[in-house]
C-alpha positions as CSV (number, residue, x, y, z in Angstrom):
1,X,0.0,0.0,0.0
2,X,1.5,3.3,-1.0
3,X,0.5,6.8,0.0
4,X,0.4,9.4,-2.8
5,X,1.6,12.7,-1.6
6,X,1.8,14.1,-5.1
7,X,-1.8,15.5,-5.0
8,X,-1.1,17.5,-1.8
9,X,2.2,18.7,-3.1
10,X,0.6,19.6,-6.5
11,X,-2.0,21.7,-4.7
12,X,0.6,23.6,-2.7
13,X,2.5,24.2,-5.9
14,X,-0.6,25.4,-7.8
15,X,-2.1,27.6,-5.1
16,X,1.0,28.4,-3.1
17,X,1.5,28.5,0.6
18,X,-0.9,31.4,1.1
19,X,-3.8,29.4,-0.5
20,X,-3.1,26.5,1.8
21,X,-3.0,28.7,4.9
22,X,-6.3,30.3,3.8
23,X,-7.9,26.8,3.8
24,X,-6.5,26.1,7.2
25,X,-7.8,29.4,8.5
26,X,-11.3,28.7,7.1
27,X,-11.3,25.2,8.7
28,X,-10.3,26.6,12.1
29,X,-12.9,29.3,11.8
30,X,-15.5,26.7,11.0
31,X,-14.6,24.6,14.0
32,X,-14.8,27.7,16.2
33,X,-18.3,28.5,14.9
34,X,-19.5,24.9,15.6
35,X,-18.0,25.0,19.1
36,X,-19.8,28.3,19.8
37,X,-23.1,27.0,18.5
38,X,-22.8,23.8,20.7
39,X,-21.8,26.0,23.7
40,X,-24.8,28.2,23.2
41,X,-27.2,25.3,22.8
42,X,-25.8,23.7,26.0
43,X,-26.3,26.9,27.9
44,X,-29.9,27.3,26.7
45,X,-30.8,23.6,27.5
46,X,-29.1,23.9,30.9
47,X,-30.9,27.1,31.7
48,X,-34.3,25.6,30.9
49,X,-33.5,22.4,32.9
50,X,-32.6,24.5,36.0
51,X,-35.8,26.6,35.5
52,X,-37.9,23.4,35.3
53,X,-36.2,21.9,38.4
54,X,-36.9,25.1,40.3
55,X,-40.6,24.9,39.4
56,X,-40.7,21.2,40.4
57,X,-39.0,22.0,43.8
58,X,-41.4,24.9,44.4
59,X,-44.5,22.7,44.3
60,X,-43.5,20.2,47.1
61,X,-42.3,23.0,49.4
62,X,-45.7,24.7,49.1
63,X,-47.5,21.4,49.8
64,X,-45.3,20.6,52.9
65,X,-45.5,24.1,54.3
66,X,-41.9,23.9,55.3
67,X,-39.5,26.8,54.5
68,X,-36.2,25.0,54.4
69,X,-35.1,21.6,53.2
70,X,-33.6,19.3,55.8
71,X,-29.9,19.9,56.3
72,X,-28.8,16.2,56.1
73,X,-31.6,13.8,55.2
74,X,-29.4,10.7,55.8
75,X,-28.6,11.9,59.3
76,X,-32.3,12.3,60.1
77,X,-32.9,8.7,59.0
78,X,-29.9,7.6,61.1
79,X,-28.0,6.0,58.2
80,X,-25.4,8.6,57.7
81,X,-21.8,7.3,57.4
82,X,-19.4,8.4,60.1
83,X,-20.6,10.3,63.1
84,X,-19.4,12.0,66.2
85,X,-17.4,10.4,69.1
86,X,-20.6,10.4,71.3
87,X,-22.5,8.3,68.7
88,X,-19.8,5.6,68.6
89,X,-20.1,4.9,72.4
90,X,-23.8,4.3,72.2
91,X,-23.3,1.4,69.7
92,X,-20.7,-0.4,71.8
93,X,-21.8,-3.3,74.0
94,X,-21.8,-2.5,77.7
95,X,-21.2,-6.0,79.1
96,X,-17.4,-5.7,78.4
97,X,-17.3,-8.3,75.7
98,X,-15.9,-7.3,72.3
């Protein structure tokens, strides 16, 4: 299998270095435009998703009548990992066997 570089070299010879650089510049500009369009679309979709999440969170708070969300829901259920030193003493057996 051989690679023919003659076509690329012929193009450089026909259009010159400046023609090749113009094509590179146009390609990079095209990539930048596509990047900006995708960035704009992601920003719009993200904004609408946050807006919808805010509307969804507003309904349960109004139904519960509570102003603030619980600070640590796992700790309220008693299943939070870790804990304080006082919590560890309560779970140890008191008969001296370990």
